[in-house]
C-alpha positions, 0 to 999 in steps of 0.5 A: 850881360855875358860878362856880368854872368861870368862874374857870378858863381853859385855858392857850394854849401858845406853840409858837414862844417866843423868848429873853427878850432881843432879838437884835442886828441883825447880827454885828460882822464880815460874812461873804463874801456870795459864799460862800452856797453853803456852806449847801448842803453839810456844813460839813466839805466846805468844808475840801476834805479827802476823807479827813476827809469820809469819817471824819466820815460814817463816825463819824455812823453808828458813833459810840457817843455818837450811838447813845446819843443815838438810844436816848434819842430812842427812849425819848422817842418811846415815852413820847410814844406812851404819853401820846397813847394816853390820848386814845383809848378803852381796850378790854379783854377781860373775863371772870369765872368763879365756882363755889360749893359748899354742903354739898358740893353744887355750885351753879350757877356764874356765867360772864361774858365780853365787852368793856369800854370806858373813855374820858375825854372830854378836854374841857379838853385835859389829856391832849392837853397832856400828850401835846403836852409829851411830843412836844416833849420827843421833838423836843428829843431829836431835836435833841440827836442833831444837837447830838452829831453837830455836836460829833462832827464838830468833834472829828474835824476837830480830831483830824484836823488834830492829826495833820497838825500833829504830822507837820509838826512831826516833819518840821520838827524832822528838817529842823532837826536835819539843818541843825544837824548840817551846821552842827555839822560845819562848826564841827568842821572849823573847830576841827580847822583851828585856827580855831574853839573847842570851845565853839562846837562844844558849843553847836551840839551842844546846839542839835542835842540840843534839836531831837532831844528834841522829836521823840518828843513830836511822834510821841506827839501823832501817835499819840494823835490817831490813836487818838482818831480811831479811837474817835470813828469807833467803831473799836478803836484799832489803831495804824494811821494814818487821815490821809493823808500829804502833808496840809497845814494850809492852807484857804480864808481867806474867812468862811463864810456866817453870816447874822444872830444871830437865825438861830442860833435856827434853825441851832443844834440845841442852841437848837432843843432848848432851844426844844422843852423850853420848849414842853414846859414850857408844855404841862405848865402847860396840863396842870396847869391842866386837871387842876384842872377837871372830868373826864368818863369814859365806861365801857361793856361788852358781855358774855355772862352765864350766871348763875342768874337770867339767860343772854344778852348784857348791855350797859352804859354809864355816865358819871362826873363828877369835880370836884376840890374839896379837895386841900389845894393839891396841884394848884395847887402843880403848876401853880406848879411847872410855871410855875417850870420854864418860867421856868427853861428860858426863862432857860436858853434865853436864856442859851444864845442869848447864849452862842451869839452870843458864840461866833460873835462871838469866833470871828470876831474870833479868826480875824481876829486869828489871821490877823494874828498869822500874817502877823507871825510869817511876817514875823518868820521872814523877819527872823530868817532874814536875821539868821542869815545876817548873824550867820554872815557876821560869825562867819565873818569873825571879827568876832563869836563864835558866840553871836549865831549860836546866839541867832538860830538858836534864835529862828528855830527857835522861830518855825518851830515856832510857825508850825505850831502857830498855823496849826493853831490857826487851823483850830481857830478856823474849826472853832469858828466852824462849830460856833458857827453850827450847821454850816449845810448848807442855807438855813433857808427850805428846810430840812424836818423830815425833813432830818437834816443840821445 
């Protein structure tokens, strides 16, 4: 027995495991170091939209996905409490009543009542390790809530600016229709005066119809995004608009404070949840190893007994020792299963970290290139406006027909619409960046365990 015990060691749990791959020293694109103040506020406040702030803060309370995640956390916490109580002595009230009749005559009965105590001395920390594992799982569930909230805030912001973009498209389309109708009137006047042709008028009518057909689609987008905001904030879709009029798609162009790749392990709640799950698996390994070692259980009772042979208090204490000898490899297999689960979660944790770094890098380069793309679109718009003016002059002078004007107008109208779409895409990329870095609101060194911000 001594030789057997000497070959078994209790497993030490790593409470701060790291991914199996080393993080790079820095991201390829630096943040604006003068903007560190963003760590002190919820990420959405950096967009400067009070109405958006109100919607997100309301949703964090009312959203049903958040409520579901909270309920899951409560379950995990209850399981953790249940497991932890196994470390403490169990006390029960015990009572027995027995009465017999022989040949119709009642015999003296037996009556006992008192308390029974049972306690396992957790010498090898089997129960403690299991309780620690369940506690780590509860921590993971708490981080899951923050992950849900982060995703929710990003989805609300995207829907919010989806409404804004739809409204801007509607206004642009209406303005384009108005200008095209004015031009159509001039062409009709030229035709009436015998200068223009009927084909010119018909081509311009087609131009007007093209812009008009896009208005209902933009109006549908506006309504759909507004309905989405209703659901995300925990409200029934009611057809009412929650996004203020005169809202824009502009926002600050500096890169938010993103720290270094390794900081994602502390900033991102999904990575913190994955780490907590890894710790739980490590603790389960310790519990499985301890389950192969001897158990010592103490039982005691103190009862009042009234029997034929004795009446009075009876006290008893008993210890039992159990050493598993032959279980056909069941406990060993459980150890191996938990080790394999740890390896699985370590790989998942590492992969999630890789994807987190990738998401930040991709968002940084996408925003940089998207801004370049927008600048070139604006330059293209300016050129097309000059082209339209020159084409109209040549048409008016009778040098060219109306086709070059139509072509230039069509390209200009499309670029004007693309500018709205791409500006909204730029906002979505910035939102993706905030989500990728975990939406930090406070410096990591000052974050405490009771801080619910993310």
